[in-house]
Structure formats: structure tokens, C-alpha cells
Backbone as XML, in Angstrom:
<?xml version="1.0"?>
<chain id="A" units="angstrom">
  <residue number="1" name="MET">
    <atom name="N" x="-16.402" y="-6.647" z="20.797"/>
    <atom name="CA" x="-17.586" y="-5.856" z="21.408"/>
    <atom name="C" x="-18.162" y="-5.313" z="20.128"/>
  </residue>
  <residue number="2" name="THR">
    <atom name="N" x="-19.572" y="-5.672" z="19.890"/>
    <atom name="CA" x="-20.072" y="-5.248" z="18.457"/>
    <atom name="C" x="-20.450" y="-3.814" z="18.845"/>
  </residue>
  <residue number="3" name="ASP">
    <atom name="N" x="-20.592" y="-3.049" z="17.811"/>
    <atom name="CA" x="-21.098" y="-1.841" z="18.013"/>
    <atom name="C" x="-22.355" y="-1.348" z="18.788"/>
  </residue>
  <residue number="4" name="ASP">
    <atom name="N" x="-23.306" y="-2.417" z="18.292"/>
    <atom name="CA" x="-24.588" y="-2.110" z="19.110"/>
    <atom name="C" x="-24.456" y="-2.318" z="20.340"/>
  </residue>
  <residue number="5" name="ILE">
    <atom name="N" x="-23.790" y="-3.103" z="20.978"/>
    <atom name="CA" x="-23.736" y="-3.545" z="22.337"/>
    <atom name="C" x="-22.866" y="-2.496" z="22.692"/>
  </residue>
  <residue number="6" name="GLU">
    <atom name="N" x="-21.720" y="-2.163" z="22.411"/>
    <atom name="CA" x="-21.377" y="-0.945" z="22.937"/>
    <atom name="C" x="-22.013" y="0.564" z="23.123"/>
  </residue>
  <residue number="7" name="VAL">
    <atom name="N" x="-22.737" y="0.387" z="22.038"/>
    <atom name="CA" x="-23.769" y="1.694" z="22.156"/>
    <atom name="C" x="-24.682" y="1.663" z="23.293"/>
  </residue>
  <residue number="8" name="GLN">
    <atom name="N" x="-25.383" y="0.439" z="23.250"/>
    <atom name="CA" x="-26.391" y="0.280" z="24.384"/>
    <atom name="C" x="-25.378" y="0.422" z="25.849"/>
  </residue>
  <residue number="9" name="ARG">
    <atom name="N" x="-24.483" y="-0.197" z="25.757"/>
    <atom name="CA" x="-23.631" y="-0.199" z="27.412"/>
    <atom name="C" x="-23.359" y="1.372" z="27.443"/>
  </residue>
  <residue number="10" name="ARG">
    <atom name="N" x="-23.029" y="2.235" z="26.823"/>
    <atom name="CA" x="-22.831" y="3.710" z="26.642"/>
    <atom name="C" x="-24.302" y="4.335" z="27.400"/>
  </residue>
  <residue number="11" name="GLN">
    <atom name="N" x="-25.373" y="4.075" z="26.794"/>
    <atom name="CA" x="-26.573" y="4.503" z="27.082"/>
    <atom name="C" x="-26.948" y="4.009" z="28.413"/>
  </residue>
  <residue number="12" name="TRP">
    <atom name="N" x="-26.823" y="2.494" z="28.957"/>
    <atom name="CA" x="-27.160" y="2.127" z="30.229"/>
    <atom name="C" x="-25.957" y="3.115" z="31.378"/>
  </residue>
  <residue number="13" name="HIS">
    <atom name="N" x="-24.992" y="3.264" z="30.937"/>
    <atom name="CA" x="-23.940" y="4.384" z="31.806"/>
    <atom name="C" x="-24.693" y="5.495" z="31.995"/>
  </residue>
  <residue number="14" name="LEU">
    <atom name="N" x="-25.299" y="6.199" z="30.813"/>
    <atom name="CA" x="-25.907" y="7.334" z="31.001"/>
    <atom name="C" x="-27.398" y="7.440" z="31.810"/>
  </residue>
  <residue number="15" name="VAL">
    <atom name="N" x="-28.073" y="6.276" z="31.704"/>
    <atom name="CA" x="-28.992" y="6.176" z="32.748"/>
    <atom name="C" x="-28.586" y="6.095" z="34.116"/>
  </residue>
  <residue number="16" name="GLY">
    <atom name="N" x="-27.436" y="5.379" z="34.482"/>
    <atom name="CA" x="-26.949" y="5.331" z="35.557"/>
    <atom name="C" x="-26.254" y="6.870" z="36.119"/>
  </residue>
  <residue number="17" name="GLU">
    <atom name="N" x="-25.788" y="7.644" z="35.090"/>
    <atom name="CA" x="-25.546" y="8.865" z="35.651"/>
    <atom name="C" x="-26.471" y="9.692" z="35.984"/>
  </residue>
  <residue number="18" name="ARG">
    <atom name="N" x="-27.543" y="9.669" z="35.145"/>
    <atom name="CA" x="-28.762" y="10.436" z="35.342"/>
    <atom name="C" x="-29.313" y="10.272" z="36.741"/>
  </residue>
  <residue number="19" name="LEU">
    <atom name="N" x="-29.531" y="8.820" z="37.195"/>
    <atom name="CA" x="-29.811" y="8.512" z="38.326"/>
    <atom name="C" x="-29.135" y="9.113" z="39.475"/>
  </residue>
  <residue number="20" name="ASP">
    <atom name="N" x="-27.811" y="8.934" z="39.208"/>
    <atom name="CA" x="-26.940" y="9.537" z="40.175"/>
    <atom name="C" x="-27.248" y="11.110" z="40.311"/>
  </residue>
  <residue number="21" name="ASP">
    <atom name="N" x="-27.144" y="11.827" z="39.284"/>
    <atom name="CA" x="-27.436" y="13.453" z="39.193"/>
    <atom name="C" x="-28.760" y="13.479" z="39.936"/>
  </residue>
  <residue number="22" name="TYR">
    <atom name="N" x="-29.717" y="12.886" z="39.861"/>
    <atom name="CA" x="-31.014" y="13.197" z="40.550"/>
    <atom name="C" x="-30.780" y="12.902" z="41.877"/>
  </residue>
  <residue number="23" name="LYS">
    <atom name="N" x="-30.239" y="11.805" z="42.362"/>
    <atom name="CA" x="-29.964" y="11.724" z="43.930"/>
    <atom name="C" x="-29.069" y="12.497" z="44.361"/>
  </residue>
  <residue number="24" name="SER">
    <atom name="N" x="-28.269" y="12.968" z="43.894"/>
    <atom name="CA" x="-27.335" y="14.124" z="44.372"/>
    <atom name="C" x="-27.836" y="15.460" z="44.181"/>
  </residue>
  <residue number="25" name="GLY">
    <atom name="N" x="-28.860" y="15.703" z="43.773"/>
    <atom name="CA" x="-29.586" y="17.050" z="43.743"/>
    <atom name="C" x="-29.224" y="17.825" z="42.364"/>
  </residue>
  <residue number="26" name="ARG">
    <atom name="N" x="-28.336" y="17.291" z="41.430"/>
    <atom name="CA" x="-27.645" y="17.999" z="40.431"/>
    <atom name="C" x="-28.916" y="18.287" z="39.478"/>
  </residue>
  <residue number="27" name="ILE">
    <atom name="N" x="-30.084" y="17.476" z="39.322"/>
    <atom name="CA" x="-31.004" y="17.501" z="38.185"/>
    <atom name="C" x="-32.299" y="17.402" z="39.145"/>
  </residue>
  <residue number="28" name="GLY">
    <atom name="N" x="-33.448" y="17.768" z="38.658"/>
    <atom name="CA" x="-34.753" y="17.591" z="39.230"/>
    <atom name="C" x="-35.416" y="16.400" z="38.621"/>
  </residue>
  <residue number="29" name="ILE">
    <atom name="N" x="-36.490" y="16.060" z="39.327"/>
    <atom name="CA" x="-37.085" y="14.905" z="38.592"/>
    <atom name="C" x="-37.810" y="15.378" z="37.215"/>
  </residue>
  <residue number="30" name="ASP">
    <atom name="N" x="-38.014" y="16.517" z="36.958"/>
    <atom name="CA" x="-38.695" y="16.751" z="35.565"/>
    <atom name="C" x="-37.328" y="16.566" z="34.400"/>
  </residue>
  <residue number="31" name="SER">
    <atom name="N" x="-36.092" y="16.954" z="34.734"/>
    <atom name="CA" x="-35.274" y="16.631" z="33.893"/>
    <atom name="C" x="-34.918" y="14.938" z="33.713"/>
  </residue>
  <residue number="32" name="LEU">
    <atom name="N" x="-34.873" y="14.461" z="35.050"/>
    <atom name="CA" x="-34.520" y="12.698" z="35.066"/>
    <atom name="C" x="-35.960" y="12.230" z="34.149"/>
  </residue>
  <residue number="33" name="VAL">
    <atom name="N" x="-36.906" y="12.587" z="34.414"/>
    <atom name="CA" x="-38.072" y="11.790" z="33.335"/>
    <atom name="C" x="-37.820" y="12.156" z="31.972"/>
  </residue>
  <residue number="34" name="ALA">
    <atom name="N" x="-37.558" y="13.334" z="31.512"/>
    <atom name="CA" x="-37.194" y="13.520" z="30.161"/>
    <atom name="C" x="-36.002" y="13.070" z="29.736"/>
  </residue>
  <residue number="35" name="ASP">
    <atom name="N" x="-34.876" y="12.741" z="30.615"/>
    <atom name="CA" x="-33.764" y="12.250" z="30.141"/>
    <atom name="C" x="-33.989" y="10.592" z="30.157"/>
  </residue>
  <residue number="36" name="LEU">
    <atom name="N" x="-34.594" y="10.160" z="30.876"/>
    <atom name="CA" x="-34.843" y="8.580" z="30.875"/>
    <atom name="C" x="-35.864" y="8.345" z="29.805"/>
  </residue>
  <residue number="37" name="ASP">
    <atom name="N" x="-36.461" y="8.915" z="29.491"/>
    <atom name="CA" x="-37.678" y="8.988" z="28.299"/>
    <atom name="C" x="-36.743" y="8.916" z="27.020"/>
  </residue>
  <residue number="38" name="ALA">
    <atom name="N" x="-35.892" y="9.740" z="26.785"/>
    <atom name="CA" x="-35.081" y="9.934" z="25.529"/>
    <atom name="C" x="-34.181" y="8.653" z="25.486"/>
  </residue>
  <residue number="39" name="LEU">
    <atom name="N" x="-33.589" y="8.076" z="26.605"/>
    <atom name="CA" x="-32.576" y="7.161" z="26.487"/>
    <atom name="C" x="-33.533" y="5.793" z="26.334"/>
  </residue>
  <residue number="40" name="TRP">
    <atom name="N" x="-34.528" y="5.604" z="26.778"/>
    <atom name="CA" x="-35.417" y="4.695" z="26.675"/>
    <atom name="C" x="-35.648" y="4.262" z="24.851"/>
  </residue>
  <residue number="41" name="HIS">
    <atom name="N" x="-35.767" y="5.544" z="24.103"/>
    <atom name="CA" x="-36.019" y="5.812" z="22.917"/>
    <atom name="C" x="-34.722" y="5.030" z="22.275"/>
  </residue>
  <residue number="42" name="VAL">
    <atom name="N" x="-33.451" y="5.520" z="22.735"/>
    <atom name="CA" x="-32.269" y="5.128" z="22.356"/>
    <atom name="C" x="-32.036" y="3.624" z="22.421"/>
  </residue>
  <residue number="43" name="LEU">
    <atom name="N" x="-32.227" y="3.085" z="23.339"/>
    <atom name="CA" x="-32.193" y="1.576" z="23.765"/>
    <atom name="C" x="-33.206" y="0.711" z="22.944"/>
  </residue>
  <residue number="44" name="GLU">
    <atom name="N" x="-33.740" y="1.046" z="21.839"/>
    <atom name="CA" x="-34.514" y="0.363" z="21.164"/>
    <atom name="C" x="-34.044" y="-1.138" z="20.843"/>
  </residue>
  <residue number="45" name="SER">
    <atom name="N" x="-33.087" y="-1.442" z="20.797"/>
    <atom name="CA" x="-32.457" y="-2.725" z="20.367"/>
    <atom name="C" x="-31.970" y="-3.341" z="21.727"/>
  </residue>
  <residue number="46" name="ALA">
    <atom name="N" x="-32.191" y="-2.882" z="22.938"/>
    <atom name="CA" x="-31.657" y="-3.659" z="23.988"/>
    <atom name="C" x="-32.769" y="-4.788" z="24.006"/>
  </residue>
  <residue number="47" name="PRO">
    <atom name="N" x="-32.564" y="-5.767" z="25.110"/>
    <atom name="CA" x="-33.348" y="-6.918" z="25.366"/>
    <atom name="C" x="-34.643" y="-6.126" z="25.844"/>
  </residue>
  <residue number="48" name="GLU">
    <atom name="N" x="-35.828" y="-6.842" z="25.208"/>
    <atom name="CA" x="-37.202" y="-6.428" z="25.612"/>
    <atom name="C" x="-37.416" y="-6.113" z="27.206"/>
  </residue>
  <residue number="49" name="GLY">
    <atom name="N" x="-37.164" y="-7.160" z="27.773"/>
    <atom name="CA" x="-37.276" y="-7.187" z="29.436"/>
    <atom name="C" x="-36.578" y="-6.080" z="30.034"/>
  </residue>
  <residue number="50" name="LEU">
    <atom name="N" x="-35.281" y="-5.828" z="29.882"/>
    <atom name="CA" x="-34.786" y="-4.416" z="30.295"/>
    <atom name="C" x="-35.506" y="-3.480" z="29.949"/>
  </residue>
  <residue number="51" name="ARG">
    <atom name="N" x="-35.768" y="-3.288" z="28.671"/>
    <atom name="CA" x="-36.421" y="-2.020" z="28.238"/>
    <atom name="C" x="-37.685" y="-1.880" z="28.816"/>
  </residue>
  <residue number="52" name="GLY">
    <atom name="N" x="-38.495" y="-2.908" z="29.133"/>
    <atom name="CA" x="-39.692" y="-2.873" z="29.660"/>
    <atom name="C" x="-39.815" y="-2.546" z="30.974"/>
  </residue>
  <residue number="53" name="THR">
    <atom name="N" x="-38.653" y="-3.130" z="31.647"/>
    <atom name="CA" x="-38.563" y="-2.722" z="33.040"/>
    <atom name="C" x="-37.991" y="-1.132" z="33.116"/>
  </residue>
  <residue number="54" name="LEU">
    <atom name="N" x="-37.238" y="-0.561" z="32.279"/>
    <atom name="CA" x="-37.160" y="0.940" z="32.223"/>
    <atom name="C" x="-38.194" y="1.707" z="32.428"/>
  </residue>
  <residue number="55" name="ARG">
    <atom name="N" x="-39.075" y="1.038" z="31.295"/>
    <atom name="CA" x="-40.214" y="2.068" z="31.083"/>
    <atom name="C" x="-41.210" y="2.083" z="32.114"/>
  </residue>
  <residue number="56" name="GLU">
    <atom name="N" x="-41.161" y="0.894" z="33.027"/>
    <atom name="CA" x="-42.167" y="0.506" z="33.912"/>
    <atom name="C" x="-41.975" y="1.643" z="35.322"/>
  </residue>
  <residue number="57" name="HIS">
    <atom name="N" x="-40.506" y="1.841" z="35.444"/>
    <atom name="CA" x="-40.279" y="2.631" z="36.481"/>
    <atom name="C" x="-40.228" y="3.947" z="36.059"/>
  </residue>
  <residue number="58" name="TRP">
    <atom name="N" x="-39.655" y="4.267" z="34.763"/>
    <atom name="CA" x="-40.067" y="5.671" z="34.226"/>
    <atom name="C" x="-41.389" y="6.118" z="34.469"/>
  </residue>
  <residue number="59" name="TRP">
    <atom name="N" x="-42.456" y="5.259" z="34.312"/>
    <atom name="CA" x="-43.833" y="5.555" z="34.349"/>
    <atom name="C" x="-44.299" y="6.083" z="35.496"/>
  </residue>
  <residue number="60" name="THR">
    <atom name="N" x="-43.688" y="5.010" z="36.479"/>
    <atom name="CA" x="-43.794" y="5.807" z="38.016"/>
    <atom name="C" x="-43.519" y="7.076" z="38.191"/>
  </residue>
  <residue number="61" name="LEU">
    <atom name="N" x="-42.070" y="7.356" z="38.003"/>
    <atom name="CA" x="-41.794" y="8.832" z="38.018"/>
    <atom name="C" x="-42.448" y="9.738" z="37.235"/>
  </residue>
  <residue number="62" name="GLU">
    <atom name="N" x="-42.785" y="9.550" z="35.844"/>
    <atom name="CA" x="-43.931" y="10.374" z="35.215"/>
    <atom name="C" x="-44.988" y="11.022" z="35.744"/>
  </residue>
  <residue number="63" name="GLN">
    <atom name="N" x="-45.895" y="9.658" z="36.405"/>
    <atom name="CA" x="-47.093" y="9.828" z="37.003"/>
    <atom name="C" x="-46.797" y="10.746" z="38.337"/>
  </residue>
  <residue number="64" name="LEU">
    <atom name="N" x="-45.853" y="10.606" z="38.952"/>
    <atom name="CA" x="-45.605" y="11.520" z="40.344"/>
    <atom name="C" x="-45.348" y="12.685" z="39.766"/>
  </residue>
  <residue number="65" name="LEU">
    <atom name="N" x="-44.592" y="13.012" z="38.715"/>
    <atom name="CA" x="-44.349" y="14.534" z="38.300"/>
    <atom name="C" x="-45.662" y="15.076" z="37.545"/>
  </residue>
  <residue number="66" name="ALA">
    <atom name="N" x="-46.268" y="14.339" z="36.938"/>
    <atom name="CA" x="-47.877" y="14.492" z="36.480"/>
    <atom name="C" x="-48.526" y="15.157" z="37.455"/>
  </residue>
  <residue number="67" name="VAL">
    <atom name="N" x="-48.877" y="14.644" z="38.473"/>
    <atom name="CA" x="-49.812" y="14.929" z="39.501"/>
    <atom name="C" x="-49.136" y="15.969" z="40.448"/>
  </residue>
  <residue number="68" name="GLY">
    <atom name="N" x="-47.927" y="15.920" z="40.513"/>
    <atom name="CA" x="-47.189" y="17.192" z="41.110"/>
    <atom name="C" x="-47.640" y="18.468" z="40.147"/>
  </residue>
  <residue number="69" name="ARG">
    <atom name="N" x="-47.480" y="18.430" z="39.063"/>
    <atom name="CA" x="-47.595" y="19.376" z="38.148"/>
    <atom name="C" x="-49.323" y="19.935" z="38.089"/>
  </residue>
  <residue number="70" name="ASP">
    <atom name="N" x="-50.007" y="18.896" z="38.211"/>
    <atom name="CA" x="-51.365" y="18.984" z="38.246"/>
    <atom name="C" x="-51.981" y="19.853" z="39.181"/>
  </residue>
  <residue number="71" name="ARG">
    <atom name="N" x="-51.250" y="19.683" z="40.541"/>
    <atom name="CA" x="-51.586" y="20.312" z="41.895"/>
    <atom name="C" x="-50.830" y="21.330" z="41.870"/>
  </residue>
  <residue number="72" name="ASP">
    <atom name="N" x="-49.852" y="21.666" z="41.114"/>
    <atom name="CA" x="-49.187" y="22.720" z="41.189"/>
    <atom name="C" x="-48.051" y="22.831" z="42.633"/>
  </residue>
  <residue number="73" name="ASP">
    <atom name="N" x="-47.929" y="21.600" z="42.910"/>
    <atom name="CA" x="-46.714" y="21.562" z="43.911"/>
    <atom name="C" x="-46.179" y="20.092" z="43.926"/>
  </residue>
  <residue number="74" name="ILE">
    <atom name="N" x="-45.076" y="20.062" z="43.030"/>
    <atom name="CA" x="-44.224" y="18.912" z="42.729"/>
    <atom name="C" x="-43.512" y="18.442" z="43.856"/>
  </residue>
  <residue number="75" name="ALA">
    <atom name="N" x="-42.908" y="19.349" z="44.503"/>
    <atom name="CA" x="-42.381" y="18.764" z="45.920"/>
    <atom name="C" x="-43.225" y="18.000" z="46.882"/>
  </residue>
  <residue number="76" name="LYS">
    <atom name="N" x="-44.280" y="18.715" z="47.199"/>
    <atom name="CA" x="-45.322" y="18.104" z="47.911"/>
    <atom name="C" x="-45.557" y="16.771" z="47.537"/>
  </residue>
  <residue number="77" name="VAL">
    <atom name="N" x="-45.845" y="16.491" z="46.400"/>
    <atom name="CA" x="-46.580" y="14.987" z="45.771"/>
    <atom name="C" x="-45.092" y="14.027" z="45.976"/>
  </residue>
  <residue number="78" name="LEU">
    <atom name="N" x="-43.989" y="14.670" z="45.626"/>
    <atom name="CA" x="-42.815" y="13.729" z="45.941"/>
    <atom name="C" x="-42.649" y="13.443" z="47.445"/>
  </residue>
  <residue number="79" name="SER">
    <atom name="N" x="-42.657" y="14.352" z="48.243"/>
    <atom name="CA" x="-42.391" y="14.223" z="49.616"/>
    <atom name="C" x="-43.483" y="13.235" z="50.103"/>
  </residue>
  <residue number="80" name="GLU">
    <atom name="N" x="-44.791" y="13.412" z="49.646"/>
    <atom name="CA" x="-45.828" y="12.490" z="50.105"/>
    <atom name="C" x="-45.610" y="11.087" z="49.507"/>
  </residue>
  <residue number="81" name="ASN">
    <atom name="N" x="-45.045" y="10.715" z="48.429"/>
    <atom name="CA" x="-44.810" y="9.542" z="48.023"/>
    <atom name="C" x="-43.207" y="9.155" z="47.841"/>
  </residue>
  <residue number="82" name="ARG">
    <atom name="N" x="-42.580" y="9.686" z="48.639"/>
    <atom name="CA" x="-40.982" y="9.293" z="48.914"/>
    <atom name="C" x="-40.913" y="7.915" z="48.727"/>
  </residue>
  <residue number="83" name="LEU">
    <atom name="N" x="-41.669" y="6.930" z="49.476"/>
    <atom name="CA" x="-41.344" y="5.535" z="49.431"/>
    <atom name="C" x="-41.395" y="4.999" z="47.792"/>
  </residue>
  <residue number="84" name="VAL">
    <atom name="N" x="-42.465" y="5.510" z="47.198"/>
    <atom name="CA" x="-42.751" y="5.019" z="45.953"/>
    <atom name="C" x="-41.487" y="5.465" z="45.054"/>
  </residue>
  <residue number="85" name="LEU">
    <atom name="N" x="-41.200" y="6.867" z="45.094"/>
    <atom name="CA" x="-40.236" y="7.548" z="44.402"/>
    <atom name="C" x="-38.935" y="6.660" z="44.630"/>
  </residue>
  <residue number="86" name="ASP">
    <atom name="N" x="-38.431" y="6.680" z="45.956"/>
    <atom name="CA" x="-37.138" y="6.091" z="46.092"/>
    <atom name="C" x="-37.025" y="4.516" z="45.624"/>
  </residue>
  <residue number="87" name="ASP">
    <atom name="N" x="-38.396" y="3.736" z="45.600"/>
    <atom name="CA" x="-38.046" y="2.529" z="45.164"/>
    <atom name="C" x="-38.157" y="2.564" z="43.752"/>
  </residue>
  <residue number="88" name="ALA">
    <atom name="N" x="-38.689" y="3.623" z="42.817"/>
    <atom name="CA" x="-38.571" y="3.495" z="41.477"/>
    <atom name="C" x="-37.117" y="3.650" z="41.068"/>
  </residue>
  <residue number="89" name="VAL">
    <atom name="N" x="-36.434" y="4.789" z="41.808"/>
    <atom name="CA" x="-35.191" y="5.016" z="41.550"/>
    <atom name="C" x="-34.161" y="4.053" z="41.771"/>
  </residue>
  <residue number="90" name="ASP">
    <atom name="N" x="-34.407" y="3.227" z="43.075"/>
    <atom name="CA" x="-33.463" y="2.132" z="43.485"/>
    <atom name="C" x="-33.682" y="1.105" z="42.247"/>
  </residue>
  <residue number="91" name="GLN">
    <atom name="N" x="-34.870" y="0.578" z="42.057"/>
    <atom name="CA" x="-35.186" y="-0.406" z="40.971"/>
    <atom name="C" x="-34.452" y="0.029" z="39.677"/>
  </residue>
  <residue number="92" name="LEU">
    <atom name="N" x="-34.361" y="1.099" z="39.355"/>
    <atom name="CA" x="-33.664" y="1.718" z="38.000"/>
    <atom name="C" x="-32.111" y="1.704" z="38.204"/>
  </residue>
  <residue number="93" name="GLN">
    <atom name="N" x="-31.732" y="1.710" z="39.151"/>
    <atom name="CA" x="-30.120" y="1.705" z="39.610"/>
    <atom name="C" x="-29.963" y="0.118" z="39.505"/>
  </residue>
  <residue number="94" name="GLN">
    <atom name="N" x="-30.779" y="-0.695" z="40.083"/>
    <atom name="CA" x="-30.341" y="-2.188" z="40.211"/>
    <atom name="C" x="-30.529" y="-2.612" z="38.600"/>
  </residue>
  <residue number="95" name="LEU">
    <atom name="N" x="-31.347" y="-2.019" z="37.713"/>
    <atom name="CA" x="-31.438" y="-2.387" z="36.276"/>
    <atom name="C" x="-30.430" y="-2.134" z="35.335"/>
  </residue>
  <residue number="96" name="VAL">
    <atom name="N" x="-29.806" y="-0.898" z="35.886"/>
    <atom name="CA" x="-28.717" y="-0.556" z="35.248"/>
    <atom name="C" x="-27.357" y="-1.287" z="35.520"/>
  </residue>
  <residue number="97" name="LEU">
    <atom name="N" x="-27.119" y="-1.934" z="36.828"/>
    <atom name="CA" x="-26.233" y="-2.965" z="37.050"/>
    <atom name="C" x="-26.549" y="-4.187" z="36.508"/>
  </residue>
  <residue number="98" name="THR">
    <atom name="N" x="-27.890" y="-4.533" z="36.343"/>
    <atom name="CA" x="-28.190" y="-5.853" z="35.563"/>
    <atom name="C" x="-27.755" y="-5.729" z="34.095"/>
  </residue>
  <residue number="99" name="ALA">
    <atom name="N" x="-28.236" y="-4.407" z="33.671"/>
    <atom name="CA" x="-27.947" y="-4.290" z="32.084"/>
    <atom name="C" x="-26.471" y="-4.434" z="31.998"/>
  </residue>
  <residue number="100" name="LEU">
    <atom name="N" x="-25.698" y="-3.572" z="32.694"/>
    <atom name="CA" x="-24.239" y="-3.598" z="32.311"/>
    <atom name="C" x="-23.493" y="-4.719" z="32.587"/>
  </residue>
  <residue number="101" name="GLY">
    <atom name="N" x="-23.919" y="-5.687" z="33.608"/>
    <atom name="CA" x="-23.610" y="-6.901" z="33.909"/>
    <atom name="C" x="-23.729" y="-7.739" z="32.788"/>
  </residue>
  <residue number="102" name="SER">
    <atom name="N" x="-24.942" y="-7.652" z="32.041"/>
    <atom name="CA" x="-25.453" y="-8.686" z="30.900"/>
    <atom name="C" x="-24.488" y="-8.303" z="29.589"/>
  </residue>
  <residue number="103" name="LYS">
    <atom name="N" x="-23.992" y="-6.950" z="29.558"/>
    <atom name="CA" x="-23.166" y="-6.578" z="28.469"/>
    <atom name="C" x="-21.795" y="-6.841" z="28.462"/>
  </residue>
  <residue number="104" name="GLU">
    <atom name="N" x="-21.432" y="-6.993" z="30.044"/>
    <atom name="CA" x="-19.705" y="-7.239" z="30.040"/>
    <atom name="C" x="-19.480" y="-8.678" z="30.018"/>
  </residue>
  <residue number="105" name="ARG">
    <atom name="N" x="-20.319" y="-9.628" z="30.230"/>
    <atom name="CA" x="-19.882" y="-10.906" z="30.016"/>
    <atom name="C" x="-19.444" y="-11.273" z="28.695"/>
  </residue>
</chain>
């Protein structure tokens, strides 16, 4: 396995870990959004389709967080948009599985 592929694989594992941390309540949405943004930047050599999909779902989370901050009630905004939030997180988890599957073949 090349070094670049191994680095990407580790980064995708980190994306998955951060999603698990969020779902288990170990981190909040603000940490998740910041961490996913940082990981997206590190994944610059990942296939554009995977990277683009990561950014698309990150953007959904970022928008919810921004609206929550603007209204000074993040919890309420997340609660009111639970389906959108859960879908974005679920899609990101599926993306991780896809990315790791494509790296392990």
C-alpha cells in the first residue's frame, strides 16, 4: 500500500471516529464541524467525488451550526432540524465505509 493511500485511509478512519464521537455525545456539533473541515483539507489527494461528498454533508452541518449561533440557540435549531442533521451524519458514515472499502481493495 502506498504512503498516500495509507494516509488517506487513516484520515477516513478519523472522520468515522469523529462521527462516532458526535453520535455518542462525546463531542458537540461545533467540534464535529471543525474537525470534518480540517480532515477535508488533509484529504486533498482523495478522489474528488469522495471529497466533494464529504464537503456537501459538512456544509449541511455547518449551516445548521451557523443558524443556531445566529439565533443563539444551537440546541433548538438542531432539534428542529433533527431529520436533516441525522441524514447528513448517516450519509457521512456511509461515505466513510465507501472510502475505506475503496482503499482496502
